[in-house]
LOLUMLO-12012 format. One record per residue (C-alpha): residue in one letter; x, y, z. Coordinates in Angstrom, 2 decimals, always signed. Last residue first. Layout:
BEGIN
<rest: a&px: X&py: Y&pz: Z>
...
END
This chain:
BEGIN
<rest: s&px: -47.41&py: -17.11&pz: -29.48>
<rest: s&px: -46.58&py: -14.47&pz: -26.94>
<rest: c&px: -47.05&py: -16.81&pz: -24.29>
<rest: v&px: -45.25&py: -20.16&pz: -25.33>
<rest: e&px: -42.32&py: -18.05&pz: -26.08>
<rest: l&px: -41.86&py: -16.60&pz: -22.90>
<rest: k&px: -41.79&py: -20.53&pz: -21.39>
<rest: p&px: -39.38&py: -21.50&pz: -23.94>
<rest: l&px: -37.71&py: -18.39&pz: -23.17>
<rest: l&px: -37.04&py: -18.35&pz: -19.42>
<rest: s&px: -33.78&py: -20.51&pz: -19.22>
<rest: r&px: -32.21&py: -18.47&pz: -21.54>
<rest: w&px: -32.46&py: -15.67&pz: -19.41>
<rest: a&px: -30.86&py: -17.52&pz: -16.52>
<rest: d&px: -27.93&py: -19.32&pz: -18.62>
<rest: a&px: -27.14&py: -15.61&pz: -20.19>
<rest: i&px: -26.80&py: -14.18&pz: -16.97>
<rest: g&px: -24.89&py: -16.80&pz: -15.52>
<rest: n&px: -22.30&py: -16.62&pz: -18.53>
<rest: a&px: -22.09&py: -13.24&pz: -18.27>
<rest: l&px: -21.20&py: -13.22&pz: -14.77>
<rest: r&px: -18.83&py: -16.45&pz: -15.09>
<rest: a&px: -17.03&py: -14.68&pz: -17.86>
<rest: q&px: -16.76&py: -11.21&pz: -15.92>
<rest: g&px: -15.41&py: -12.93&pz: -13.07>
<rest: k&px: -12.56&py: -14.75&pz: -15.14>
<rest: a&px: -11.88&py: -11.78&pz: -16.89>
<rest: f&px: -11.42&py: -9.76&pz: -13.52>
<rest: e&px: -9.72&py: -12.61&pz: -11.87>
<rest: h&px: -6.73&py: -12.74&pz: -14.60>
<rest: f&px: -6.65&py: -9.38&pz: -14.28>
<rest: a&px: -5.95&py: -9.29&pz: -10.77>
<rest: i&px: -3.46&py: -12.20&pz: -11.03>
<rest: g&px: -1.71&py: -10.34&pz: -13.84>
<rest: m&px: -1.69&py: -7.21&pz: -11.47>
<rest: d&px: -0.20&py: -9.19&pz: -8.91>
<rest: v&px: +2.56&py: -11.34&pz: -10.83>
<rest: t&px: +3.65&py: -8.16&pz: -13.42>
<rest: k&px: +3.74&py: -6.05&pz: -10.08>
<rest: q&px: +5.98&py: -8.26&pz: -7.99>
<rest: e&px: +8.42&py: -8.48&pz: -10.79>
<rest: q&px: +8.35&py: -4.66&pz: -11.28>
<rest: f&px: +8.91&py: -4.10&pz: -7.58>
<rest: r&px: +11.57&py: -6.55&pz: -7.42>
<rest: v&px: +13.54&py: -4.88&pz: -10.29>
<rest: i&px: +12.65&py: -1.56&pz: -8.67>
<rest: e&px: +14.03&py: -2.37&pz: -5.26>
<rest: e&px: +17.41&py: -3.80&pz: -6.27>
<rest: n&px: +18.06&py: -0.30&pz: -8.15>
<rest: m&px: +16.55&py: +1.66&pz: -5.11>
<rest: l&px: +18.80&py: -0.38&pz: -2.65>
<rest: r&px: +22.09&py: +1.01&pz: -4.52>
<rest: v&px: +20.98&py: +4.39&pz: -4.78>
<rest: i&px: +20.18&py: +4.61&pz: -1.17>
<rest: t&px: +23.52&py: +2.88&pz: -0.52>
<rest: e&px: +25.30&py: +5.34&pz: -2.58>
<rest: f&px: +23.34&py: +8.63&pz: -0.80>
<rest: r&px: +24.32&py: +7.07&pz: +2.73>
<rest: n&px: +27.93&py: +6.52&pz: +1.40>
<rest: t&px: +28.03&py: +9.96&pz: +0.05>
<rest: a&px: +26.89&py: +11.88&pz: +3.34>
<rest: e&px: +29.11&py: +9.43&pz: +5.70>
<rest: e&px: +32.22&py: +10.78&pz: +3.35>
<rest: s&px: +30.78&py: +14.51&pz: +3.48>
<rest: a&px: +29.89&py: +13.78&pz: +7.42>
<rest: a&px: +33.93&py: +12.91&pz: +7.56>
<rest: k&px: +35.44&py: +15.29&pz: +5.86>
<rest: l&px: +33.15&py: +17.97&pz: +7.76>
<rest: e&px: +34.31&py: +16.51&pz: +11.10>
<rest: k&px: +38.00&py: +16.58&pz: +9.77>
<rest: y&px: +37.43&py: +20.35&pz: +8.62>
<rest: e&px: +36.36&py: +21.26&pz: +11.94>
<rest: i&px: +39.10&py: +20.29&pz: +13.45>
<rest: e&px: +41.60&py: +21.61&pz: +11.10>
<rest: a&px: +39.95&py: +24.96&pz: +11.72>
<rest: e&px: +40.40&py: +24.85&pz: +15.61>
<rest: g&px: +43.90&py: +24.08&pz: +15.26>
<rest: v&px: +44.15&py: +26.91&pz: +12.52>
<rest: k&px: +42.83&py: +29.56&pz: +14.55>
<rest: d&px: +45.86&py: +30.95&pz: +16.05>
<rest: s&px: +46.95&py: +32.24&pz: +12.70>
<rest: r&px: +50.07&py: +31.39&pz: +11.04>
<rest: t&px: +49.09&py: +33.90&pz: +7.87>
<rest: l&px: +50.02&py: +31.12&pz: +5.35>
<rest: m&px: +48.29&py: +28.26&pz: +7.28>
<rest: l&px: +45.25&py: +30.49&pz: +7.89>
<rest: k&px: +44.44&py: +31.13&pz: +4.44>
<rest: d&px: +44.98&py: +27.14&pz: +3.72>
<rest: l&px: +42.31&py: +26.46&pz: +6.05>
<rest: n&px: +40.10&py: +29.04&pz: +4.72>
<rest: i&px: +40.46&py: +27.51&pz: +1.12>
<rest: e&px: +39.74&py: +24.14&pz: +2.75>
<rest: k&px: +37.00&py: +25.18&pz: +4.25>
<rest: l&px: +35.56&py: +26.71&pz: +1.24>
<rest: k&px: +36.15&py: +23.40&pz: -0.57>
<rest: i&px: +34.38&py: +21.53&pz: +2.41>
<rest: t&px: +31.33&py: +23.30&pz: +1.99>
<rest: e&px: +30.86&py: +22.54&pz: -1.41>
<rest: a&px: +31.39&py: +18.72&pz: -0.69>
<rest: l&px: +28.74&py: +19.49&pz: +2.24>
<rest: e&px: +25.99&py: +20.78&pz: +0.19>
<rest: c&px: +26.95&py: +18.26&pz: -2.58>
<rest: q&px: +26.27&py: +15.30&pz: -0.45>
<rest: q&px: +23.02&py: +17.25&pz: +1.65>
<rest: r&px: +21.54&py: +17.71&pz: -1.92>
<rest: f&px: +22.22&py: +14.00&pz: -2.89>
<rest: a&px: +20.82&py: +12.56&pz: +0.38>
<rest: n&px: +17.72&py: +15.16&pz: -0.04>
<rest: a&px: +16.80&py: +13.49&pz: -3.48>
<rest: r&px: +17.18&py: +10.27&pz: -2.73>
<rest: e&px: +14.66&py: +11.04&pz: +0.05>
<rest: a&px: +12.29&py: +12.46&pz: -1.94>
<rest: i&px: +12.72&py: +9.30&pz: -4.32>
<rest: t&px: +11.58&py: +7.02&pz: -1.44>
<rest: a&px: +8.48&py: +9.37&pz: -1.32>
<rest: k&px: +8.23&py: +8.56&pz: -4.88>
<rest: i&px: +8.31&py: +4.95&pz: -4.09>
<rest: s&px: +5.82&py: +5.36&pz: -1.44>
<rest: q&px: +3.39&py: +6.85&pz: -3.45>
<rest: v&px: +4.11&py: +4.14&pz: -6.54>
<rest: a&px: +2.58&py: +2.08&pz: -3.98>
<rest: r&px: -0.46&py: +3.54&pz: -2.96>
<rest: v&px: -1.43&py: +3.14&pz: -6.79>
<rest: y&px: -0.64&py: -0.51&pz: -6.28>
<rest: d&px: -3.51&py: -0.68&pz: -3.69>
<rest: k&px: -5.75&py: +1.02&pz: -5.63>
<rest: l&px: -4.89&py: -1.43&pz: -8.31>
<rest: p&px: -5.15&py: -4.34&pz: -6.06>
<rest: e&px: -8.09&py: -2.83&pz: -4.23>
<rest: e&px: -10.09&py: -2.46&pz: -7.53>
<rest: f&px: -9.50&py: -5.79&pz: -8.86>
<rest: s&px: -10.01&py: -8.67&pz: -6.21>
<rest: m&px: -12.06&py: -6.85&pz: -3.40>
<rest: l&px: -14.08&py: -4.61&pz: -5.84>
<rest: l&px: -14.77&py: -7.00&pz: -8.43>
<rest: q&px: -15.70&py: -9.62&pz: -6.06>
<rest: h&px: -18.50&py: -7.17&pz: -4.21>
<rest: a&px: -19.35&py: -6.41&pz: -7.76>
<rest: e&px: -20.09&py: -10.30&pz: -8.21>
<rest: k&px: -21.85&py: -10.47&pz: -5.61>
<rest: q&px: -23.96&py: -7.89&pz: -6.19>
<rest: l&px: -24.35&py: -8.91&pz: -9.31>
<rest: k&px: -25.44&py: -12.66&pz: -8.52>
<rest: i&px: -27.87&py: -11.06&pz: -5.86>
<rest: s&px: -29.75&py: -9.31&pz: -8.76>
<rest: l&px: -29.40&py: -12.38&pz: -11.14>
<rest: t&px: -31.68&py: -14.14&pz: -8.32>
<rest: e&px: -33.90&py: -11.14&pz: -8.02>
<rest: s&px: -34.73&py: -11.17&pz: -12.13>
<rest: k&px: -35.24&py: -14.99&pz: -12.07>
<rest: a&px: -38.05&py: -14.28&pz: -9.77>
<rest: g&px: -39.44&py: -11.58&pz: -11.49>
<rest: l&px: -39.46&py: -13.53&pz: -14.59>
<rest: e&px: -40.89&py: -16.59&pz: -12.76>
<rest: s&px: -43.35&py: -14.07&pz: -11.66>
<rest: f&px: -44.42&py: -12.98&pz: -15.11>
<rest: a&px: -44.47&py: -16.21&pz: -16.69>
<rest: k&px: -46.74&py: -17.06&pz: -13.95>
<rest: g&px: -49.02&py: -14.71&pz: -14.38>
<rest: l&px: -49.28&py: -15.31&pz: -18.27>
<rest: a&px: -49.57&py: -19.06&pz: -18.07>
<rest: n&px: -52.31&py: -18.75&pz: -15.94>
<rest: g&px: -53.91&py: -15.61&pz: -14.55>
<rest: e&px: -52.51&py: -12.19&pz: -14.37>
<rest: c&px: -52.65&py: -9.71&pz: -11.09>
<rest: a&px: -49.67&py: -12.36&pz: -9.42>
<rest: g&px: -47.65&py: -11.85&pz: -12.40>
<rest: l&px: -47.59&py: -8.35&pz: -12.15>
<rest: l&px: -46.52&py: -8.04&pz: -8.53>
<rest: k&px: -43.76&py: -10.73&pz: -9.73>
<rest: a&px: -42.84&py: -8.28&pz: -12.50>
<rest: a&px: -42.47&py: -5.09&pz: -9.81>
<rest: k&px: -40.31&py: -6.97&pz: -7.66>
<rest: g&px: -37.91&py: -8.23&pz: -10.29>
<rest: f&px: -37.80&py: -4.69&pz: -11.85>
<rest: d&px: -36.67&py: -3.54&pz: -8.45>
<rest: s&px: -34.01&py: -6.57&pz: -8.02>
<rest: l&px: -33.11&py: -5.92&pz: -11.77>
<rest: s&px: -32.65&py: -2.12&pz: -10.87>
<rest: q&px: -30.46&py: -3.35&pz: -7.73>
<rest: g&px: -28.04&py: -5.48&pz: -9.68>
<rest: l&px: -27.49&py: -2.73&pz: -12.30>
<rest: e&px: -26.61&py: -0.53&pz: -9.69>
<rest: r&px: -24.06&py: -2.41&pz: -8.27>
<rest: h&px: -22.61&py: -3.76&pz: -11.49>
<rest: r&px: -22.39&py: -0.27&pz: -12.58>
<rest: k&px: -21.03&py: +0.84&pz: -9.24>
<rest: v&px: -17.86&py: -2.18&pz: -9.31>
<rest: l&px: -17.21&py: -1.03&pz: -12.98>
<rest: r&px: -17.16&py: +2.85&pz: -12.09>
<rest: y&px: -14.62&py: +1.54&pz: -9.57>
<rest: a&px: -12.69&py: +0.06&pz: -12.08>
<rest: h&px: -13.01&py: +2.82&pz: -14.32>
<rest: k&px: -10.96&py: +4.73&pz: -11.62>
<rest: q&px: -8.59&py: +2.25&pz: -11.11>
<rest: a&px: -7.31&py: +2.44&pz: -14.55>
<rest: e&px: -6.90&py: +5.97&pz: -14.32>
<rest: a&px: -4.71&py: +5.79&pz: -11.41>
<rest: l&px: -2.71&py: +2.75&pz: -12.16>
<rest: h&px: -1.96&py: +5.23&pz: -15.59>
<rest: n&px: -0.85&py: +8.45&pz: -13.64>
<rest: e&px: +1.18&py: +6.21&pz: -10.94>
<rest: l&px: +2.78&py: +4.82&pz: -13.86>
<rest: e&px: +3.60&py: +7.93&pz: -15.87>
<rest: f&px: +4.89&py: +9.22&pz: -12.48>
<rest: v&px: +7.11&py: +6.11&pz: -11.48>
<rest: y&px: +8.57&py: +5.68&pz: -15.16>
<rest: n&px: +9.33&py: +9.43&pz: -15.78>
<rest: k&px: +11.29&py: +9.21&pz: -12.15>
<rest: l&px: +12.98&py: +6.00&pz: -13.40>
<rest: k&px: +14.13&py: +7.27&pz: -16.63>
<rest: e&px: +15.60&py: +10.67&pz: -14.84>
<rest: y&px: +17.64&py: +7.94&pz: -12.95>
<rest: e&px: +18.86&py: +6.21&pz: -15.64>
<rest: p&px: +19.72&py: +9.42&pz: -17.63>
<rest: n&px: +21.61&py: +10.60&pz: -14.23>
<rest: s&px: +21.84&py: +14.54&pz: -13.35>
<rest: e&px: +21.14&py: +14.48&pz: -9.81>
<rest: e&px: +19.79&py: +17.92&pz: -8.63>
<rest: v&px: +21.22&py: +21.05&pz: -7.09>
<rest: p&px: +19.21&py: +23.97&pz: -8.20>
<rest: k&px: +21.75&py: +27.31&pz: -8.61>
<rest: e&px: +22.12&py: +29.78&pz: -5.85>
<rest: k&px: +21.13&py: +33.01&pz: -5.37>
<rest: g&px: +20.18&py: +34.48&pz: -8.91>
<rest: l&px: +17.08&py: +35.33&pz: -8.17>
<rest: v&px: +15.41&py: +33.12&pz: -10.24>
<rest: v&px: +17.66&py: +30.48&pz: -8.90>
<rest: d&px: +16.45&py: +31.29&pz: -5.71>
<rest: s&px: +12.94&py: +31.38&pz: -6.49>
<rest: v&px: +12.93&py: +27.98&pz: -8.32>
<rest: r&px: +14.36&py: +25.90&pz: -5.63>
<rest: s&px: +14.52&py: +22.60&pz: -7.54>
<rest: q&px: +12.22&py: +20.34&pz: -6.74>
<rest: v&px: +12.70&py: +17.25&pz: -4.45>
<rest: d&px: +11.97&py: +19.90&pz: -1.93>
<rest: k&px: +8.02&py: +19.50&pz: -2.92>
<rest: f&px: +7.98&py: +16.57&pz: -1.72>
<rest: i&px: +9.22&py: +17.19&pz: +1.66>
<rest: q&px: +6.98&py: +20.41&pz: +1.75>
<rest: m&px: +3.96&py: +18.16&pz: +1.09>
<rest: l&px: +4.72&py: +16.22&pz: +4.39>
<rest: d&px: +5.13&py: +19.50&pz: +6.18>
<rest: a&px: +1.69&py: +20.66&pz: +5.08>
<rest: p&px: +0.09&py: +17.19&pz: +5.78>
<rest: k&px: +1.37&py: +17.58&pz: +9.52>
<rest: k&px: +3.92&py: +15.67&pz: +10.61>
<rest: k&px: +3.43&py: +11.98&pz: +11.65>
<rest: f&px: +4.16&py: +10.41&pz: +8.83>
<rest: i&px: +7.71&py: +11.73&pz: +8.96>
<rest: g&px: +8.49&py: +9.72&pz: +12.10>
<rest: t&px: +7.65&py: +11.16&pz: +15.94>
<rest: e&px: +6.80&py: +8.18&pz: +18.02>
<rest: h&px: +6.98&py: +8.30&pz: +21.25>
<rest: s&px: +3.41&py: +8.04&pz: +22.17>
<rest: r&px: +3.14&py: +5.12&pz: +19.60>
<rest: l&px: +6.05&py: +3.04&pz: +21.36>
<rest: r&px: +4.07&py: +3.52&pz: +24.57>
<rest: e&px: +0.39&py: +2.27&pz: +23.55>
<rest: m&px: +2.86&py: -0.97&pz: +21.60>
<rest: m&px: +3.98&py: -1.44&pz: +25.32>
<rest: e&px: +0.46&py: -1.56&pz: +26.65>
<rest: e&px: -0.79&py: -3.88&pz: +24.06>
<rest: d&px: +2.09&py: -6.61&pz: +24.02>
<rest: a&px: +4.94&py: -6.75&pz: +22.04>
<rest: q&px: +5.20&py: -9.58&pz: +19.87>
<rest: l&px: +4.75&py: -8.86&pz: +15.73>
<rest: f&px: +4.83&py: -5.24&pz: +16.33>
<rest: t&px: +8.28&py: -5.78&pz: +18.27>
<rest: r&px: +9.51&py: -8.26&pz: +15.94>
<rest: l&px: +8.65&py: -5.80&pz: +13.05>
<rest: d&px: +10.54&py: -2.93&pz: +14.63>
<rest: e&px: +13.57&py: -4.93&pz: +15.30>
<rest: s&px: +13.66&py: -5.30&pz: +11.40>
<rest: q&px: +15.23&py: -8.97&pz: +10.03>
<rest: q&px: +12.30&py: -9.30&pz: +7.97>
<rest: l&px: +12.57&py: -5.64&pz: +6.41>
<rest: e&px: +16.06&py: -6.74&pz: +4.73>
<rest: q&px: +14.88&py: -9.93&pz: +2.77>
<rest: h&px: +11.22&py: -8.85&pz: +2.33>
<rest: s&px: +8.68&py: -11.74&pz: +2.90>
<rest: a&px: +7.54&py: -10.41&pz: +6.36>
<rest: i&px: +7.29&py: -6.84&pz: +5.08>
<rest: r&px: +4.81&py: -7.76&pz: +1.86>
<rest: n&px: +3.29&py: -10.02&pz: +4.95>
<rest: v&px: +2.08&py: -6.63&pz: +7.04>
<rest: f&px: +1.16&py: -4.57&pz: +3.94>
<rest: i&px: -1.19&py: -8.00&pz: +2.31>
<rest: d&px: -2.62&py: -8.38&pz: +5.85>
<rest: l&px: -3.06&py: -4.72&pz: +6.78>
<rest: a&px: -4.56&py: -4.53&pz: +3.09>
<rest: q&px: -7.50&py: -7.50&pz: +3.81>
<rest: r&px: -8.14&py: -6.42&pz: +6.87>
<rest: r&px: -8.84&py: -2.49&pz: +5.58>
<rest: m&px: -10.71&py: -4.11&pz: +2.63>
<rest: e&px: -12.66&py: -6.43&pz: +4.94>
<rest: i&px: -13.62&py: -3.32&pz: +7.44>
<rest: f&px: -14.95&py: -1.25&pz: +4.26>
<rest: e&px: -16.98&py: -3.74&pz: +3.61>
<rest: a&px: -18.48&py: -4.56&pz: +6.80>
<rest: s&px: -19.28&py: -0.71&pz: +7.40>
<rest: f&px: -17.43&py: +0.73&pz: +10.31>
<rest: r&px: -15.79&py: +3.81&pz: +8.67>
<rest: f&px: -18.28&py: +4.25&pz: +5.88>
<rest: k&px: -20.58&py: +6.31&pz: +7.94>
<rest: e&px: -17.50&py: +8.79&pz: +9.66>
<rest: v&px: -16.53&py: +9.79&pz: +5.75>
<rest: a&px: -12.83&py: +10.22&pz: +5.94>
<rest: s&px: -11.77&py: +6.31&pz: +5.75>
<rest: k&px: -8.45&py: +6.37&pz: +6.58>
<rest: e&px: -5.56&py: +4.98&pz: +3.94>
<rest: p&px: -4.47&py: +1.57&pz: +3.60>
<rest: l&px: -0.82&py: +1.32&pz: +4.14>
<rest: p&px: +1.92&py: +1.32&pz: +1.68>
<rest: p&px: +4.85&py: -1.17&pz: +1.72>
<rest: i&px: +8.20&py: +0.27&pz: +2.34>
<rest: f&px: +10.13&py: +0.89&pz: -0.71>
<rest: i&px: +13.90&py: +0.42&pz: +0.13>
<rest: g&px: +16.45&py: +3.22&pz: -0.32>
<rest: k&px: +16.52&py: +4.62&pz: +3.10>
<rest: y&px: +15.30&py: +1.65&pz: +5.54>
<rest: k&px: +15.55&py: +3.35&pz: +9.26>
<rest: e&px: +13.06&py: +6.35&pz: +8.94>
<rest: f&px: +10.35&py: +4.16&pz: +6.92>
<rest: l&px: +10.70&py: +1.40&pz: +8.47>
<rest: r&px: +9.61&py: +3.19&pz: +11.98>
<rest: d&px: +6.79&py: +5.28&pz: +10.17>
<rest: r&px: +5.44&py: +1.63&pz: +8.53>
<rest: l&px: +5.55&py: +0.13&pz: +12.04>
<rest: w&px: +3.93&py: +2.78&pz: +13.72>
<rest: v&px: +1.32&py: +3.19&pz: +11.19>
<rest: f&px: +0.45&py: -0.56&pz: +11.60>
<rest: d&px: -0.11&py: +0.18&pz: +15.32>
<rest: s&px: -2.35&py: +3.25&pz: +14.67>
<rest: y&px: -4.34&py: +1.15&pz: +12.80>
<rest: r&px: -5.27&py: -1.44&pz: +16.01>
<rest: r&px: -3.10&py: -4.70&pz: +17.05>
<rest: i&px: -4.07&py: -7.40&pz: +19.12>
<rest: v&px: -1.18&py: -10.36&pz: +19.87>
<rest: i&px: -0.81&py: -13.74&pz: +18.83>
<rest: k&px: +2.48&py: -15.85&pz: +18.81>
<rest: e&px: +3.24&py: -18.81&pz: +17.20>
<rest: p&px: +6.92&py: -20.70&pz: +16.84>
<rest: g&px: +8.40&py: -18.84&pz: +19.89>
<rest: q&px: +9.64&py: -15.91&pz: +21.01>
<rest: y&px: +11.31&py: -14.89&pz: +18.03>
<rest: e&px: +14.81&py: -14.35&pz: +17.25>
<rest: p&px: +15.63&py: -17.94&pz: +16.60>
<rest: f&px: +13.24&py: -17.81&pz: +13.68>
<rest: n&px: +10.80&py: -20.61&pz: +13.16>
<rest: t&px: +7.97&py: -18.91&pz: +12.33>
<rest: k&px: +4.02&py: -18.31&pz: +12.69>
<rest: t&px: +2.42&py: -14.99&pz: +13.57>
<rest: i&px: -1.19&py: -13.88&pz: +14.21>
<rest: v&px: -2.48&py: -10.63&pz: +14.32>
<rest: r&px: -6.02&py: -10.68&pz: +15.68>
<rest: y&px: -7.28&py: -6.83&pz: +15.13>
<rest: s&px: -8.65&py: -4.08&pz: +16.65>
<rest: i&px: -10.87&py: -1.67&pz: +14.93>
<rest: y&px: -11.79&py: +1.73&pz: +16.17>
<rest: a&px: -14.30&py: +3.71&pz: +18.56>
<rest: q&px: -13.07&py: +7.17&pz: +20.20>
<rest: v&px: -14.99&py: +9.39&pz: +17.90>
<rest: g&px: -18.25&py: +7.44&pz: +18.94>
<rest: n&px: -18.04&py: +4.29&pz: +21.26>
<rest: g&px: -15.38&py: +1.81&pz: +21.71>
<rest: l&px: -14.01&py: -1.46&pz: +20.14>
<rest: k&px: -15.03&py: -2.66&pz: +16.61>
<rest: v&px: -13.63&py: -6.16&pz: +16.21>
<rest: p&px: -11.46&py: -7.36&pz: +13.13>
<rest: d&px: -10.91&py: -11.18&pz: +13.19>
<rest: t&px: -7.71&py: -11.76&pz: +11.04>
<rest: v&px: -4.50&py: -10.38&pz: +10.14>
<rest: s&px: -2.30&py: -13.61&pz: +9.25>
<rest: v&px: +1.37&py: -13.23&pz: +8.91>
<rest: s&px: +3.92&py: -15.84&pz: +7.85>
<rest: l&px: +7.81&py: -16.53&pz: +8.85>
<rest: f&px: +9.55&py: -19.26&pz: +7.62>
<rest: p&px: +13.53&py: -20.17&pz: +7.42>
<rest: q&px: +13.96&py: -23.64&pz: +6.03>
<rest: s&px: +12.34&py: -26.74&pz: +7.82>
<rest: s&px: +14.35&py: -29.69&pz: +9.10>
<rest: p&px: +13.55&py: -28.74&pz: +13.18>
<rest: s&px: +10.08&py: -28.90&pz: +12.09>
<rest: r&px: +8.53&py: -26.45&pz: +15.16>
<rest: p&px: +7.79&py: -23.92&pz: +12.39>
<rest: s&px: +5.44&py: -26.73&pz: +10.56>
<rest: q&px: +6.55&py: -27.19&pz: +6.76>
<rest: s&px: +4.57&py: -25.39&pz: +4.21>
<rest: s&px: +7.73&py: -23.75&pz: +2.99>
<rest: g&px: +7.60&py: -20.86&pz: +0.24>
<rest: s&px: +11.03&py: -19.89&pz: +1.56>
<rest: v&px: +10.50&py: -16.08&pz: +3.21>
<rest: s&px: +6.92&py: -17.39&pz: +3.71>
<rest: r&px: +3.67&py: -14.99&pz: +2.65>
<rest: q&px: +0.19&py: -15.87&pz: +3.60>
<rest: v&px: -3.06&py: -14.28&pz: +2.81>
<rest: t&px: -5.98&py: -15.00&pz: +4.95>
<rest: i&px: -9.82&py: -14.99&pz: +3.25>
<rest: m&px: -12.70&py: -14.93&pz: +5.74>
END
């Protein structure tokens, strides 16, 4: 089982070493099915190694389930506005695939990548929720999950509404009730266009990667079937011809196994990374939605303050006894407006930093994925060519 480990500094020193640099690595391992029927789920052993003083010790092992990872993602999304929270793998909607060995390994790998991206992020690695996730016992995690009310706990319809709110309020504009409140920033528009185009291109690439995996598997199965038929044909023949058919069948079955292995490798090292980045872009879109919401709140408060100023001026001219109350409301609104402005500016600053980090990491990850793809295809092509080439002398004898 391959474990992806990342550290803040890339140091390989032991967490116990006093001279080591700050170090935090996490491994998600040993998936185990627990329970039966609809209550069945997969648990994972999460191993943390660190020398961070905030942690309980240099090594901690806890048991976690998928819903615990969801809890962590939700908490981070609520608290770290402007930061691209790493995505989680989706649940399998098809019951028969939920506990297949391949699906379980794909999810384990994706969860490992998820938590290590958090652990290697300069801001997110300081999260108290991350420390809780990596150290709390199972009973504590169960209590925390039961009280979670984050954005991703809402119904799908509610979540879709959040994304729709990013768009202008078309009906209100048509009816003349209000103008759309949208951020008019060329760089921001460029970012949004890039994100939406990237999502489309990645989704298209992942779709064709899936077809490649499927094609490898189908070809492998066809070779296996052909190999069995050729061996049976060889058993009916005698002498050199029968032996040649038997060897042809055996070679076909060997190549079938090679194709099935390569299909699995293609799935794990090429299709899954592409799918992971499709999910990552969707996380960026969720942050864009938060930015749009923060901008709208800032604008609405600014407009409300203007109205309050006008009202306050009128009350002061008429020497109304409501001046004191209006002044208090105005000050409260002013403070709320300043807080909204700071919140929006923080989101903008963090997003600018995050998109640079995202593009740098994407370049590395996609480079690795496409390199592995090309290397695997070359390895497969050479293996197939060598296998068939080894049969040519014996087949040529028969044909002559």
